[in-house]
All heavy atoms as TSV, in Angstrom:
chain	resi	resn	atom	element	x	y	z
A	1	MET	N	N	0.881	-1.194	0.014
A	1	MET	CA	C	-0.001	-0.004	0.042
A	1	MET	C	C	0.912	1.254	0.007
A	1	MET	O	O	1.871	1.329	0.742
A	1	MET	CB	C	-0.915	0.016	1.202
A	1	MET	CG	C	-2.150	-0.844	1.118
A	1	MET	SD	S	-3.247	-0.043	0.000
A	1	MET	CE	C	-4.737	-0.869	0.389
A	2	ASN	N	N	0.471	2.188	-0.776
A	2	ASN	CA	C	1.185	3.473	-0.823
A	2	ASN	C	C	0.638	4.416	0.103
A	2	ASN	O	O	-0.526	4.775	0.115
A	2	ASN	CB	C	1.186	3.988	-2.212
A	2	ASN	CG	C	2.237	4.937	-2.566
A	2	ASN	OD1	O	2.854	5.469	-1.648
A	2	ASN	ND2	N	2.394	5.272	-3.794
A	3	VAL	N	N	1.487	4.905	1.035
A	3	VAL	CA	C	1.026	5.786	2.120
A	3	VAL	C	C	0.580	7.141	1.535
A	3	VAL	O	O	-0.446	7.681	2.022
A	3	VAL	CB	C	2.184	5.960	3.180
A	3	VAL	CG1	C	1.746	6.960	4.192
A	3	VAL	CG2	C	2.549	4.656	3.757
A	4	LYS	N	N	1.257	7.649	0.562
A	4	LYS	CA	C	0.870	8.907	-0.111
A	4	LYS	C	C	-0.517	8.811	-0.741
A	4	LYS	O	O	-1.303	9.795	-0.605
A	4	LYS	CB	C	1.868	9.307	-1.160
A	4	LYS	CG	C	3.114	9.890	-0.657
A	4	LYS	CD	C	3.909	10.401	-1.852
A	4	LYS	CE	C	5.292	10.935	-1.372
A	4	LYS	NZ	N	6.135	11.380	-2.518
A	5	ARG	N	N	-0.778	7.710	-1.353
A	5	ARG	CA	C	-2.122	7.536	-1.975
A	5	ARG	C	C	-3.234	7.416	-0.968
A	5	ARG	O	O	-4.272	7.994	-1.100
A	5	ARG	CB	C	-2.085	6.333	-2.946
A	5	ARG	CG	C	-3.265	6.247	-3.792
A	5	ARG	CD	C	-3.140	5.122	-4.739
A	5	ARG	NE	N	-2.132	5.478	-5.803
A	5	ARG	CZ	C	-2.467	5.864	-6.981
A	5	ARG	NH1	N	-3.667	5.930	-7.375
A	5	ARG	NH2	N	-1.524	6.228	-7.874
A	6	ILE	N	N	-2.931	6.750	0.148
A	6	ILE	CA	C	-3.953	6.635	1.197
A	6	ILE	C	C	-4.167	7.992	1.805
A	6	ILE	O	O	-5.328	8.402	2.114
A	6	ILE	CB	C	-3.511	5.605	2.271
A	6	ILE	CG1	C	-3.527	4.229	1.636
A	6	ILE	CG2	C	-4.371	5.661	3.452
A	6	ILE	CD1	C	-2.855	3.168	2.513
A	7	PHE	N	N	-3.085	8.708	2.146
A	7	PHE	CA	C	-3.251	10.010	2.724
A	7	PHE	C	C	-3.953	11.000	1.752
A	7	PHE	O	O	-4.822	11.846	2.196
A	7	PHE	CB	C	-1.910	10.598	3.026
A	7	PHE	CG	C	-1.898	11.890	3.883
A	7	PHE	CD1	C	-2.433	11.928	5.088
A	7	PHE	CD2	C	-1.397	13.089	3.333
A	7	PHE	CE1	C	-2.479	13.128	5.841
A	7	PHE	CE2	C	-1.384	14.175	3.989
A	7	PHE	CZ	C	-1.988	14.273	5.253
A	8	GLY	N	N	-3.720	10.938	0.521
A	8	GLY	CA	C	-4.451	11.750	-0.524
A	8	GLY	C	C	-5.909	11.392	-0.554
A	8	GLY	O	O	-6.714	12.270	-0.625
A	9	THR	N	N	-6.205	10.147	-0.394
A	9	THR	CA	C	-7.665	9.762	-0.398
A	9	THR	C	C	-8.352	10.283	0.880
A	9	THR	O	O	-9.467	10.770	0.786
A	9	THR	CB	C	-7.765	8.228	-0.369
A	9	THR	OG1	O	-7.043	7.729	-1.595
A	9	THR	CG2	C	-9.234	7.754	-0.450
A	10	ILE	N	N	-7.657	10.283	1.989
A	10	ILE	CA	C	-8.192	10.784	3.295
A	10	ILE	C	C	-8.438	12.283	3.146
A	10	ILE	O	O	-9.464	12.796	3.547
A	10	ILE	CB	C	-7.309	10.366	4.460
A	10	ILE	CG1	C	-7.353	8.909	4.700
A	10	ILE	CG2	C	-7.749	11.201	5.665
A	10	ILE	CD1	C	-6.375	8.370	5.638
A	11	LEU	N	N	-7.429	12.980	2.596
A	11	LEU	CA	C	-7.560	14.419	2.434
A	11	LEU	C	C	-8.745	14.757	1.509
A	11	LEU	O	O	-9.522	15.690	1.732
A	11	LEU	CB	C	-6.261	15.036	1.880
A	11	LEU	CG	C	-5.188	15.260	2.907
A	11	LEU	CD1	C	-3.900	15.832	2.185
A	11	LEU	CD2	C	-5.583	16.204	3.992
A	12	THR	N	N	-8.893	14.022	0.365
A	12	THR	CA	C	-9.983	14.266	-0.505
A	12	THR	C	C	-11.322	14.030	0.089
A	12	THR	O	O	-12.270	14.843	-0.053
A	12	THR	CB	C	-9.824	13.298	-1.747
A	12	THR	OG1	O	-8.468	13.510	-2.358
A	12	THR	CG2	C	-10.886	13.595	-2.783
A	13	ILE	N	N	-11.445	12.976	0.905
A	13	ILE	CA	C	-12.735	12.702	1.556
A	13	ILE	C	C	-13.061	13.793	2.592
A	13	ILE	O	O	-14.194	14.258	2.674
A	13	ILE	CB	C	-12.737	11.368	2.243
A	13	ILE	CG1	C	-12.679	10.297	1.165
A	13	ILE	CG2	C	-13.879	11.143	3.154
A	13	ILE	CD1	C	-12.429	8.824	1.686
A	14	LEU	N	N	-12.035	14.219	3.363
A	14	LEU	CA	C	-12.267	15.323	4.318
A	14	LEU	C	C	-12.653	16.637	3.611
A	14	LEU	O	O	-13.474	17.342	4.118
A	14	LEU	CB	C	-10.969	15.522	5.170
A	14	LEU	CG	C	-10.682	14.516	6.284
A	14	LEU	CD1	C	-9.336	14.820	6.869
A	14	LEU	CD2	C	-11.806	14.532	7.296
A	15	GLY	N	N	-12.023	16.858	2.465
A	15	GLY	CA	C	-12.401	18.066	1.694
A	15	GLY	C	C	-13.840	18.011	1.228
A	15	GLY	O	O	-14.554	18.985	1.262
A	16	ILE	N	N	-14.276	16.828	0.742
A	16	ILE	CA	C	-15.645	16.675	0.315
A	16	ILE	C	C	-16.599	16.860	1.379
A	16	ILE	O	O	-17.674	17.522	1.312
A	16	ILE	CB	C	-15.826	15.321	-0.395
A	16	ILE	CG1	C	-15.085	15.217	-1.687
A	16	ILE	CG2	C	-17.310	14.975	-0.574
A	16	ILE	CD1	C	-14.985	13.843	-2.306
A	17	ILE	N	N	-16.276	16.279	2.628
A	17	ILE	CA	C	-17.138	16.459	3.749
A	17	ILE	C	C	-17.291	17.972	4.212
A	17	ILE	O	O	-18.344	18.479	4.447
A	17	ILE	CB	C	-16.654	15.587	4.935
A	17	ILE	CG1	C	-16.861	14.127	4.584
A	17	ILE	CG2	C	-17.386	16.024	6.245
A	17	ILE	CD1	C	-16.220	13.197	5.585
A	18	GLY	N	N	-16.093	18.657	4.122
A	18	GLY	CA	C	-16.113	20.070	4.406
A	18	GLY	C	C	-16.913	20.917	3.487
A	18	GLY	O	O	-17.609	21.866	3.897
A	19	LEU	N	N	-16.824	20.592	2.199
A	19	LEU	CA	C	-17.555	21.359	1.226
A	19	LEU	C	C	-19.033	21.068	1.328
A	19	LEU	O	O	-19.904	22.035	1.187
A	19	LEU	CB	C	-17.077	20.951	-0.187
A	19	LEU	CG	C	-15.714	21.497	-0.563
A	19	LEU	CD1	C	-15.199	20.931	-1.859
A	19	LEU	CD2	C	-15.689	23.056	-0.529
A	20	ILE	N	N	-19.383	19.907	1.579
A	20	ILE	CA	C	-20.849	19.519	1.809
A	20	ILE	C	C	-21.398	20.282	3.042
A	20	ILE	O	O	-22.487	20.840	3.029
A	20	ILE	CB	C	-21.026	18.035	1.857
A	20	ILE	CG1	C	-20.814	17.363	0.538
A	20	ILE	CG2	C	-22.478	17.726	2.444
A	20	ILE	CD1	C	-20.817	15.891	0.583
A	21	TYR	N	N	-20.642	20.320	4.108
A	21	TYR	CA	C	-21.066	20.960	5.352
A	21	TYR	C	C	-21.224	22.451	5.047
A	21	TYR	O	O	-22.156	23.107	5.480
A	21	TYR	CB	C	-20.042	20.706	6.434
A	21	TYR	CG	C	-20.354	21.517	7.639
A	21	TYR	CD1	C	-21.361	21.127	8.561
A	21	TYR	CD2	C	-19.614	22.655	7.998
A	21	TYR	CE1	C	-21.650	21.810	9.679
A	21	TYR	CE2	C	-19.926	23.348	9.136
A	21	TYR	CZ	C	-20.953	23.010	9.987
A	21	TYR	OH	O	-21.201	23.673	11.097
A	22	THR	N	N	-20.305	23.050	4.345
A	22	THR	CA	C	-20.348	24.474	4.014
A	22	THR	C	C	-21.563	24.813	3.168
A	22	THR	O	O	-22.326	25.778	3.407
A	22	THR	CB	C	-19.073	24.952	3.336
A	22	THR	OG1	O	-17.993	24.667	4.104
A	22	THR	CG2	C	-19.099	26.451	3.011
A	23	GLY	N	N	-21.856	23.953	2.185
A	23	GLY	CA	C	-23.013	24.130	1.354
A	23	GLY	C	C	-24.311	24.020	2.095
A	23	GLY	O	O	-25.289	24.785	1.927
A	24	TYR	N	N	-24.334	22.994	3.003
A	24	TYR	CA	C	-25.531	22.782	3.823
A	24	TYR	C	C	-25.799	23.985	4.693
A	24	TYR	O	O	-26.963	24.416	4.835
A	24	TYR	CB	C	-25.323	21.515	4.638
A	24	TYR	CG	C	-26.479	21.130	5.550
A	24	TYR	CD1	C	-27.675	20.675	5.135
A	24	TYR	CD2	C	-26.315	21.356	6.944
A	24	TYR	CE1	C	-28.713	20.434	5.959
A	24	TYR	CE2	C	-27.350	21.131	7.795
A	24	TYR	CZ	C	-28.507	20.644	7.363
A	24	TYR	OH	O	-29.565	20.389	8.256
A	25	GLU	N	N	-24.801	24.536	5.335
A	25	GLU	CA	C	-25.000	25.624	6.256
A	25	GLU	C	C	-25.366	26.854	5.529
A	25	GLU	O	O	-26.086	27.740	6.023
A	25	GLU	CB	C	-23.687	25.855	7.046
A	25	GLU	CG	C	-23.457	24.773	8.122
A	25	GLU	CD	C	-24.535	24.754	9.173
A	25	GLU	OE1	O	-25.148	25.756	9.559
A	25	GLU	OE2	O	-24.841	23.607	9.637
A	26	LEU	N	N	-24.833	27.040	4.258
A	26	LEU	CA	C	-25.246	28.172	3.505
A	26	LEU	C	C	-26.705	28.119	3.030
A	26	LEU	O	O	-27.419	29.156	2.959
A	26	LEU	CB	C	-24.307	28.353	2.223
A	26	LEU	CG	C	-22.983	29.005	2.449
A	26	LEU	CD1	C	-22.161	28.891	1.235
A	26	LEU	CD2	C	-23.078	30.383	2.966
A	27	ILE	N	N	-27.192	26.934	2.708
A	27	ILE	CA	C	-28.546	26.736	2.281
A	27	ILE	C	C	-29.478	26.985	3.498
A	27	ILE	O	O	-30.530	27.582	3.293
A	27	ILE	CB	C	-28.770	25.336	1.732
A	27	ILE	CG1	C	-28.117	25.205	0.312
A	27	ILE	CG2	C	-30.252	25.014	1.592
A	27	ILE	CD1	C	-28.047	23.844	-0.231
A	28	ASN	N	N	-29.063	26.659	4.660
A	28	ASN	CA	C	-29.846	26.904	5.898
A	28	ASN	C	C	-29.720	28.279	6.387
A	28	ASN	O	O	-30.265	28.623	7.458
A	28	ASN	CB	C	-29.515	25.906	6.968
A	28	ASN	CG	C	-30.068	24.521	6.744
A	28	ASN	OD1	O	-30.962	24.400	5.999
A	28	ASN	ND2	N	-29.398	23.514	7.310
A	29	GLN	N	N	-29.074	29.144	5.660
A	29	GLN	CA	C	-28.917	30.634	5.945
A	29	GLN	C	C	-28.338	30.807	7.318
A	29	GLN	O	O	-28.853	31.561	8.116
A	29	GLN	CB	C	-30.302	31.292	5.788
A	29	GLN	CG	C	-30.808	31.237	4.427
A	29	GLN	CD	C	-32.226	31.846	4.239
A	29	GLN	OE1	O	-32.832	32.155	5.238
A	29	GLN	NE2	N	-32.635	31.994	3.058
A	30	ASN	N	N	-27.200	30.187	7.530
A	30	ASN	CA	C	-26.393	30.482	8.754
A	30	ASN	C	C	-25.784	31.839	8.645
A	30	ASN	O	O	-25.267	32.208	7.623
A	30	ASN	CB	C	-25.310	29.424	8.931
A	30	ASN	CG	C	-24.700	29.465	10.230
A	30	ASN	OD1	O	-24.944	30.294	11.060
A	30	ASN	ND2	N	-23.761	28.514	10.495
A	31	THR	N	N	-25.890	32.636	9.679
A	31	THR	CA	C	-25.416	34.028	9.674
A	31	THR	C	C	-23.922	34.168	10.020
A	31	THR	O	O	-23.427	35.276	9.960
A	31	THR	CB	C	-26.313	34.929	10.599
A	31	THR	OG1	O	-26.131	34.375	11.938
A	31	THR	CG2	C	-27.719	34.932	10.128
A	32	ASP	N	N	-23.298	33.086	10.444
A	32	ASP	CA	C	-21.880	33.187	10.797
A	32	ASP	C	C	-21.006	32.877	9.586
A	32	ASP	O	O	-20.425	31.823	9.378
A	32	ASP	CB	C	-21.521	32.111	11.891
A	32	ASP	CG	C	-20.218	32.356	12.542
A	32	ASP	OD1	O	-19.665	33.438	12.362
A	32	ASP	OD2	O	-19.804	31.426	13.278
A	33	TYR	N	N	-20.942	33.904	8.683
A	33	TYR	CA	C	-20.248	33.795	7.374
A	33	TYR	C	C	-18.749	33.612	7.549
A	33	TYR	O	O	-18.129	32.953	6.707
A	33	TYR	CB	C	-20.567	34.971	6.474
A	33	TYR	CG	C	-22.053	34.949	6.047
A	33	TYR	CD1	C	-22.863	36.004	6.435
A	33	TYR	CD2	C	-22.558	33.927	5.248
A	33	TYR	CE1	C	-24.237	35.913	6.052
A	33	TYR	CE2	C	-23.861	33.956	4.863
A	33	TYR	CZ	C	-24.693	34.884	5.241
A	33	TYR	OH	O	-26.015	34.840	4.886
A	34	ILE	N	N	-18.146	34.243	8.499
A	34	ILE	CA	C	-16.673	34.136	8.653
A	34	ILE	C	C	-16.222	32.696	8.822
A	34	ILE	O	O	-15.300	32.206	8.238
A	34	ILE	CB	C	-16.193	35.083	9.782
A	34	ILE	CG1	C	-16.576	36.536	9.511
A	34	ILE	CG2	C	-14.658	34.891	9.973
A	34	ILE	CD1	C	-15.861	37.120	8.316
A	35	SER	N	N	-16.909	31.985	9.713
A	35	SER	CA	C	-16.549	30.589	10.040
A	35	SER	C	C	-16.790	29.696	8.794
A	35	SER	O	O	-16.079	28.790	8.539
A	35	SER	CB	C	-17.242	30.083	11.259
A	35	SER	OG	O	-18.595	29.972	11.043
A	36	LEU	N	N	-17.879	30.035	8.124
A	36	LEU	CA	C	-18.200	29.227	6.862
A	36	LEU	C	C	-17.153	29.498	5.853
A	36	LEU	O	O	-16.759	28.526	5.066
A	36	LEU	CB	C	-19.572	29.610	6.339
A	36	LEU	CG	C	-20.742	29.038	7.102
A	36	LEU	CD1	C	-22.084	29.503	6.518
A	36	LEU	CD2	C	-20.697	27.521	7.203
A	37	ILE	N	N	-16.678	30.704	5.676
A	37	ILE	CA	C	-15.600	30.972	4.714
A	37	ILE	C	C	-14.340	30.188	5.082
A	37	ILE	O	O	-13.695	29.575	4.244
A	37	ILE	CB	C	-15.306	32.531	4.622
A	37	ILE	CG1	C	-16.523	33.163	4.004
A	37	ILE	CG2	C	-14.045	32.820	3.845
A	37	ILE	CD1	C	-16.501	34.697	4.033
A	38	VAL	N	N	-13.947	30.207	6.380
A	38	VAL	CA	C	-12.782	29.512	6.737
A	38	VAL	C	C	-12.886	28.012	6.566
A	38	VAL	O	O	-11.967	27.374	6.025
A	38	VAL	CB	C	-12.437	29.827	8.305
A	38	VAL	CG1	C	-11.405	28.917	8.790
A	38	VAL	CG2	C	-12.105	31.254	8.476
A	39	ILE	N	N	-14.025	27.437	6.904
A	39	ILE	CA	C	-14.287	26.018	6.683
A	39	ILE	C	C	-14.273	25.683	5.229
A	39	ILE	O	O	-13.601	24.683	4.798
A	39	ILE	CB	C	-15.592	25.559	7.380
A	39	ILE	CG1	C	-15.510	25.654	8.927
A	39	ILE	CG2	C	-15.969	24.116	6.935
A	39	ILE	CD1	C	-16.783	25.484	9.558
A	40	GLY	N	N	-14.840	26.508	4.413
A	40	GLY	CA	C	-14.852	26.313	2.949
A	40	GLY	C	C	-13.488	26.309	2.344
A	40	GLY	O	O	-13.162	25.523	1.463
A	41	VAL	N	N	-12.648	27.326	2.715
A	41	VAL	CA	C	-11.302	27.429	2.257
A	41	VAL	C	C	-10.459	26.211	2.639
A	41	VAL	O	O	-9.671	25.657	1.800
A	41	VAL	CB	C	-10.681	28.814	2.648
A	41	VAL	CG1	C	-9.199	28.838	2.352
A	41	VAL	CG2	C	-11.361	29.984	1.956
A	42	ILE	N	N	-10.566	25.851	3.887
A	42	ILE	CA	C	-9.758	24.696	4.384
A	42	ILE	C	C	-10.224	23.457	3.621
A	42	ILE	O	O	-9.359	22.634	3.189
A	42	ILE	CB	C	-9.824	24.596	5.926
A	42	ILE	CG1	C	-9.139	25.686	6.598
A	42	ILE	CG2	C	-9.336	23.178	6.336
A	42	ILE	CD1	C	-9.310	25.747	8.057
A	43	ALA	N	N	-11.482	23.323	3.378
A	43	ALA	CA	C	-12.080	22.146	2.680
A	43	ALA	C	C	-11.552	22.126	1.238
A	43	ALA	O	O	-11.136	21.084	0.698
A	43	ALA	CB	C	-13.526	22.075	2.706
A	44	LEU	N	N	-11.471	23.308	0.593
A	44	LEU	CA	C	-10.911	23.334	-0.771
A	44	LEU	C	C	-9.432	22.996	-0.785
A	44	LEU	O	O	-8.934	22.286	-1.703
A	44	LEU	CB	C	-11.116	24.740	-1.355
A	44	LEU	CG	C	-12.497	25.089	-1.842
A	44	LEU	CD1	C	-12.597	26.539	-2.241
A	44	LEU	CD2	C	-12.880	24.228	-3.037
A	45	ILE	N	N	-8.662	23.446	0.186
A	45	ILE	CA	C	-7.245	23.134	0.265
A	45	ILE	C	C	-7.033	21.628	0.385
A	45	ILE	O	O	-6.241	20.999	-0.279
A	45	ILE	CB	C	-6.582	23.916	1.401
A	45	ILE	CG1	C	-6.564	25.367	1.051
A	45	ILE	CG2	C	-5.202	23.361	1.635
A	45	ILE	CD1	C	-6.099	26.255	2.154
A	46	PHE	N	N	-7.861	21.012	1.347
A	46	PHE	CA	C	-7.783	19.596	1.550
A	46	PHE	C	C	-8.177	18.810	0.278
A	46	PHE	O	O	-7.470	17.884	-0.113
A	46	PHE	CB	C	-8.696	19.170	2.713
A	46	PHE	CG	C	-8.128	19.335	4.050
A	46	PHE	CD1	C	-7.010	20.105	4.343
A	46	PHE	CD2	C	-8.736	18.676	5.114
A	46	PHE	CE1	C	-6.542	20.252	5.596
A	46	PHE	CE2	C	-8.237	18.826	6.429
A	46	PHE	CZ	C	-7.173	19.667	6.652
A	47	PHE	N	N	-9.218	19.237	-0.358
A	47	PHE	CA	C	-9.736	18.553	-1.512
A	47	PHE	C	C	-8.641	18.597	-2.665
A	47	PHE	O	O	-8.369	17.546	-3.217
A	47	PHE	CB	C	-11.009	19.212	-2.011
A	47	PHE	CG	C	-11.628	18.526	-3.226
A	47	PHE	CD1	C	-12.203	17.343	-3.114
A	47	PHE	CD2	C	-11.639	19.109	-4.476
A	47	PHE	CE1	C	-12.763	16.677	-4.194
A	47	PHE	CE2	C	-12.134	18.517	-5.578
A	47	PHE	CZ	C	-12.751	17.350	-5.413
A	48	PHE	N	N	-8.158	19.825	-2.993
A	48	PHE	CA	C	-7.234	19.877	-4.084
A	48	PHE	C	C	-5.927	19.195	-3.800
A	48	PHE	O	O	-5.250	18.647	-4.691
A	48	PHE	CB	C	-7.134	21.259	-4.568
A	48	PHE	CG	C	-8.305	21.782	-5.338
A	48	PHE	CD1	C	-9.067	22.832	-4.910
A	48	PHE	CD2	C	-8.699	21.181	-6.519
A	48	PHE	CE1	C	-10.185	23.262	-5.575
A	48	PHE	CE2	C	-9.809	21.551	-7.222
A	48	PHE	CZ	C	-10.556	22.654	-6.745
A	49	SER	N	N	-5.424	19.310	-2.562
A	49	SER	CA	C	-4.146	18.726	-2.227
A	49	SER	C	C	-4.297	17.127	-2.250
A	49	SER	O	O	-3.392	16.409	-2.665
A	49	SER	CB	C	-3.623	19.164	-0.872
A	49	SER	OG	O	-4.487	18.749	0.133
A	50	GLY	N	N	-5.460	16.599	-1.819
A	50	GLY	CA	C	-5.679	15.188	-1.850
A	50	GLY	C	C	-5.783	14.709	-3.274
A	50	GLY	O	O	-5.208	13.633	-3.617
A	51	ILE	N	N	-6.475	15.435	-4.158
A	51	ILE	CA	C	-6.570	15.047	-5.568
A	51	ILE	C	C	-5.155	15.047	-6.197
A	51	ILE	O	O	-4.827	14.161	-6.978
A	51	ILE	CB	C	-7.523	15.999	-6.345
A	51	ILE	CG1	C	-8.982	15.814	-5.842
A	51	ILE	CG2	C	-7.315	15.805	-7.815
A	51	ILE	CD1	C	-9.532	14.467	-6.231
A	52	GLY	N	N	-4.336	16.081	-5.826
A	52	GLY	CA	C	-2.996	16.158	-6.391
A	52	GLY	C	C	-2.074	14.979	-5.883
A	52	GLY	O	O	-1.333	14.410	-6.692
A	53	LEU	N	N	-2.251	14.572	-4.665
A	53	LEU	CA	C	-1.522	13.427	-4.169
A	53	LEU	C	C	-1.846	12.183	-4.815
A	53	LEU	O	O	-0.992	11.351	-5.240
A	53	LEU	CB	C	-1.662	13.309	-2.666
A	53	LEU	CG	C	-0.738	14.058	-1.739
A	53	LEU	CD1	C	-1.114	13.862	-0.260
A	53	LEU	CD2	C	0.679	13.618	-1.924
A	54	VAL	N	N	-3.142	11.946	-4.959
A	54	VAL	CA	C	-3.648	10.773	-5.659
A	54	VAL	C	C	-3.192	10.707	-7.092
A	54	VAL	O	O	-2.765	9.681	-7.640
A	54	VAL	CB	C	-5.132	10.586	-5.486
A	54	VAL	CG1	C	-5.639	9.420	-6.370
A	54	VAL	CG2	C	-5.548	10.349	-4.038
A	55	LYS	N	N	-3.334	11.819	-7.750
A	55	LYS	CA	C	-2.973	11.903	-9.171
A	55	LYS	C	C	-1.497	11.787	-9.517
A	55	LYS	O	O	-1.162	11.094	-10.486
A	55	LYS	CB	C	-3.527	13.257	-9.718
A	55	LYS	CG	C	-3.682	13.408	-11.155
A	55	LYS	CD	C	-4.482	14.629	-11.438
A	55	LYS	CE	C	-4.082	15.173	-12.709
A	55	LYS	NZ	N	-4.784	16.428	-13.031
A	56	ASN	N	N	-0.689	12.382	-8.688
A	56	ASN	CA	C	0.804	12.373	-8.983
A	56	ASN	C	C	1.586	11.268	-8.405
A	56	ASN	O	O	2.793	11.204	-8.581
A	56	ASN	CB	C	1.348	13.714	-8.499
A	56	ASN	CG	C	0.798	14.852	-9.314
A	56	ASN	OD1	O	0.435	14.687	-10.495
A	56	ASN	ND2	N	0.675	15.977	-8.719
A	57	THR	N	N	0.955	10.343	-7.559
A	57	THR	CA	C	1.682	9.269	-6.943
A	57	THR	C	C	1.668	8.089	-7.922
A	57	THR	O	O	0.656	7.660	-8.381
A	57	THR	CB	C	0.982	8.873	-5.609
A	57	THR	OG1	O	0.962	10.066	-4.767
A	57	THR	CG2	C	1.790	7.797	-4.940
A	58	LYS	N	N	2.838	7.605	-8.172
A	58	LYS	CA	C	2.987	6.497	-9.081
A	58	LYS	C	C	2.813	5.228	-8.335
A	58	LYS	O	O	3.223	5.140	-7.145
A	58	LYS	CB	C	4.374	6.488	-9.732
A	58	LYS	CG	C	4.642	7.796	-10.461
A	58	LYS	CD	C	4.891	7.544	-11.911
A	58	LYS	CE	C	5.412	8.732	-12.629
A	58	LYS	NZ	N	4.504	9.873	-12.742
A	59	ASP	N	N	2.232	4.206	-8.934
A	59	ASP	CA	C	2.095	2.902	-8.231
A	59	ASP	C	C	3.403	2.068	-8.440
A	59	ASP	O	O	3.952	1.979	-9.489
A	59	ASP	CB	C	1.004	2.050	-9.005
A	59	ASP	CG	C	-0.368	2.541	-8.483
A	59	ASP	OD1	O	-0.486	2.993	-7.409
A	59	ASP	OD2	O	-1.341	2.345	-9.321
A	60	ALA	N	N	3.852	1.538	-7.296
A	60	ALA	CA	C	5.013	0.683	-7.311
A	60	ALA	C	C	4.618	-0.771	-7.083
A	60	ALA	O	O	4.098	-1.044	-6.002
A	60	ALA	CB	C	5.999	1.161	-6.291
A	61	ALA	N	N	4.800	-1.578	-8.019
A	61	ALA	CA	C	4.368	-2.977	-7.897
A	61	ALA	C	C	5.329	-3.846	-7.177
A	61	ALA	O	O	6.392	-3.811	-6.920
A	61	ALA	CB	C	4.098	-3.565	-9.262
């Protein structure tokens, strides 16, 4: 098992969960926009870094 690929998958899943949470709270008209912006930005960073790790890691057989 490749540790980088597993870590990338975990980061991607955490990013998706954060983005779904941010969207859910925006739809419910939460008035705490600063925390939603912070959560959304961190979720985007997790998501794109996870995708990058999974994409750029080569499989070693």
